[in-house]
C-alpha positions as CSV (number, residue, x, y, z in Angstrom):
1,M,19.2,2.1,-40.4
2,R,17.0,-1.6,-39.8
3,A,14.2,-0.9,-36.9
4,K,14.6,-3.0,-33.9
5,R,11.2,-4.4,-33.5
6,A,9.9,-5.5,-29.8
7,K,7.3,-7.9,-28.7
8,V,4.5,-6.8,-26.9
9,Q,2.6,-9.0,-24.7
10,S,-1.5,-8.2,-25.4
11,Q,-2.3,-8.0,-22.2
12,S,0.0,-5.0,-21.8
13,L,-2.1,-3.1,-24.6
14,V,-5.4,-2.8,-22.5
15,S,-3.6,-0.7,-20.2
16,R,-2.7,1.9,-22.8
17,I,-6.0,2.4,-24.3
18,A,-9.3,3.4,-22.7
19,G,-12.0,3.1,-25.4
20,I,-13.0,2.3,-29.0
21,S,-15.2,3.4,-31.8
22,A,-16.1,2.7,-34.9
23,L,-19.1,3.7,-37.1
24,G,-20.1,6.3,-34.5
25,F,-20.3,3.9,-31.9
26,G,-17.9,3.3,-29.2
27,M,-17.5,2.5,-25.5
28,S,-14.9,3.1,-22.8
29,W,-13.5,1.3,-19.8
30,K,-11.3,1.5,-16.7
31,A,-8.1,-0.9,-17.4
32,P,-7.8,-3.0,-14.4
33,E,-5.0,-1.5,-12.2
34,P,-2.0,-3.8,-11.4
35,E,-2.0,-5.9,-8.4
36,R,1.3,-5.0,-7.8
37,V,0.0,-1.8,-7.2
38,V,-2.2,-2.3,-5.0
39,V,-0.1,-5.1,-2.9
40,R,2.7,-1.8,-2.8
41,D,-0.1,0.7,-1.9
42,I,-1.5,-1.2,0.9
43,I,2.0,-2.5,2.1
44,T,3.4,1.7,2.1
45,A,0.2,2.7,4.1
46,L,1.0,-0.1,6.7
47,E,4.5,0.9,7.1
48,D,3.5,4.5,9.0
49,K,1.2,2.1,11.3
50,R,3.0,1.7,14.7
51,A,0.3,-0.8,16.2
52,L,2.1,-3.0,13.9
53,Y,5.9,-3.3,15.1
54,S,6.1,-0.2,17.8
55,Q,7.5,-1.9,21.1
56,A,4.6,-3.0,23.1
57,V,5.2,-1.1,26.3
58,W,4.8,2.2,24.7
59,E,1.5,1.0,22.8
60,E,-1.5,3.1,23.9
61,P,-4.6,0.5,23.7
62,S,-7.1,3.3,22.1
63,H,-4.6,4.4,19.6
64,V,-3.6,0.8,18.6
65,V,-7.6,0.1,18.3
66,Q,-8.0,3.3,16.2
67,S,-5.0,2.6,14.0
68,L,-6.4,-1.3,13.5
69,L,-9.8,0.3,12.3
70,K,-7.7,2.1,9.5
71,I,-6.1,-0.6,9.0
72,R,-8.7,-2.8,8.4
73,D,-10.4,0.0,6.4
74,E,-7.3,-0.1,3.9
75,L,-7.2,-3.7,4.0
76,T,-11.0,-4.1,2.6
77,N,-10.4,-1.0,0.0
78,G,-7.4,-3.2,-1.2
79,L,-9.4,-6.4,-1.6
80,K,-12.1,-4.2,-3.7
81,R,-8.9,-3.2,-6.4
82,V,-7.4,-6.8,-6.8
83,G,-9.1,-9.4,-8.8
84,D,-11.3,-12.7,-8.0
85,N,-8.5,-14.8,-8.1
86,S,-5.8,-13.3,-7.0
87,P,-3.2,-14.5,-4.4
88,A,-3.6,-11.2,-2.4
89,K,-6.9,-11.5,-1.8
90,D,-6.2,-14.7,0.5
91,A,-3.5,-12.5,2.7
92,L,-5.3,-9.0,2.9
93,R,-8.5,-11.5,4.2
94,I,-6.4,-12.9,6.7
95,M,-5.0,-9.9,8.0
96,R,-8.4,-8.1,7.9
97,A,-9.8,-11.2,10.0
98,S,-7.3,-10.8,12.7
99,C,-8.0,-7.3,13.2
100,R,-11.5,-8.0,13.8
101,D,-10.5,-11.4,15.8
102,F,-8.4,-8.4,17.8
103,L,-11.2,-5.9,18.4
104,T,-13.8,-8.3,19.0
105,L,-11.8,-10.0,22.0
106,T,-10.1,-6.8,23.4
107,S,-13.3,-5.2,23.4
108,A,-15.3,-7.8,25.0
109,K,-13.1,-8.1,27.7
110,A,-13.3,-4.5,28.6
111,Y,-17.3,-4.6,28.2
112,E,-17.6,-7.4,30.8
113,N,-16.5,-5.4,33.2
114,D,-18.3,-2.3,32.0
115,R,-14.8,-0.4,32.4
116,G,-14.6,1.2,28.4
117,M,-11.5,0.3,26.3
118,M,-8.8,-1.6,28.4
119,R,-8.6,0.8,31.2
120,G,-5.5,-1.5,32.6
121,D,-7.1,-1.6,36.1
122,Y,-6.2,-5.7,36.0
123,I,-2.8,-6.4,34.8
124,W,-4.5,-9.7,33.3
125,E,-6.3,-7.0,30.8
126,Q,-3.0,-5.5,29.8
127,E,-1.4,-8.6,29.2
128,Q,-4.1,-10.0,27.4
129,F,-4.1,-6.9,25.1
130,F,-0.7,-7.6,24.4
131,I,-1.0,-11.2,23.8
132,E,-3.4,-10.2,21.6
133,L,-1.4,-7.3,19.7
134,G,1.3,-9.8,19.6
135,K,-1.0,-12.4,17.7
136,L,-2.2,-10.1,15.4
137,R,1.5,-8.8,14.4
138,A,2.5,-12.5,13.4
139,V,-0.5,-13.3,11.4
140,F,0.7,-9.6,9.5
141,G,4.3,-10.4,9.7
142,Q,3.5,-13.7,7.8
143,Q,1.2,-12.4,5.2
144,L,3.1,-9.2,4.3
145,A,6.0,-11.7,3.6
146,L,4.6,-13.7,1.4
147,L,2.5,-10.4,-0.5
148,G,6.1,-9.0,-0.2
149,Y,7.8,-12.5,-1.9
150,L,4.8,-12.9,-4.8
151,Y,4.8,-9.4,-6.0
152,G,8.3,-8.4,-5.1
153,V,7.9,-5.4,-3.2
154,D,10.2,-4.2,-0.2
155,I,9.0,-3.5,3.4
156,E,10.5,-1.0,5.4
157,E,12.9,-1.8,8.4
158,S,10.6,-1.1,11.0
159,L,7.7,-3.1,9.6
160,A,10.3,-5.9,8.6
161,T,10.6,-6.2,12.4
162,I,7.2,-8.6,12.4
163,L,8.5,-10.6,9.6
164,P,8.9,-14.6,10.3
165,P,12.9,-15.1,10.8
166,E,14.9,-16.3,8.0
167,A,15.5,-19.8,8.0
168,S,19.1,-20.4,9.2
């Protein structure tokens, strides 16, 4: 019986070995993590962040802020894990910048009046908060659609509500 041979891509071999040794000398390394895994991990983490998709009327501003701080950390960790020329890098940076912009704009309005984070004493403060949250969700929706497409990662139904609508 003749054995069937399959071609193995040289790139895939790197992840199978962690070191090499010859003549008593050796070196080892940690193989780079596949970018798809990084993107999948980030999307999975974002699927559990209600600030990105829960109906706005139910959002408590202080909880949204705490959630966005965690999201920003998750995105920063993802940026550290992808390569410099990764298509994911720009999308992750755009989403992280959107978090930063939201936090800066909503905090600045609250501190102008020396009242802490969006107490909601004035309707315009609440409106501004929800407008900025909507902008952030739109940015995330666009970038997540791009990442999901590029890396073949499915997005959970609740988070998918912020994706751009399908072209008709």
